[in-house]
Each structure stands twice: as C-alpha cells, then as structure tokens.
C-alpha positions in Angstrom: 9.3 10.0 -6.6 9.7 10.6 -2.9 6.9 13.2 -2.9 4.5 10.8 -4.5 5.2 8.1 -1.9 4.7 10.7 0.9 1.4 11.9 -0.6 0.2 8.3 -0.9 1.1 7.6 2.8 -0.6 10.8 4.0 -3.7 9.9 2.0 -3.7 6.4 3.4 -3.4 7.7 7.0 -6.3 10.1 6.4 -8.5 7.4 4.9 -7.8 5.0 7.8 -8.4 7.7 10.4 -11.7 8.6 8.7 -12.8 5.0 8.5 -12.0 4.4 12.2 -13.9 7.6 13.1 -17.0 6.6 11.1 -16.9 3.1 12.6 -16.6 4.5 16.1 -19.6 6.9 15.4 -21.8 4.1 14.0 -20.8 1.8 16.9 -21.8 4.5 19.4 -25.0 5.6 17.7 -26.5 2.3 16.4 -24.5 -0.5 18.1 -22.9 -1.4 14.8 -19.3 -2.5 14.7 -17.5 -3.2 11.4 -14.8 -5.2 13.2 -17.4 -7.6 14.6 -17.4 -9.2 11.1 -13.8 -10.4 11.8 -14.4 -11.7 15.3 -16.4 -14.8 14.5 
C-alpha cells in the first residue's frame, strides 16, 4: 500500500511540474497565462 501512495505522489509531482512548465512556456511565447483566469 505504501508503494502505491508513493507512486501516486511522484506522478502528481511530475504532472504539476509539467503543467507549470507548459504554462510558463506558453506565457513566454504567446503572452498566455492559465492563472490569469483565476485573477479576475
């Protein structure tokens, strides 16, 4: 059970890091920012 939880946590961290990286790339290249949707 502990290994499953560890695997899920690692996968979640990778997904969040990937999302932040893509968001940063889009923001730099096209002026888009996903987080702008939450800043209204």
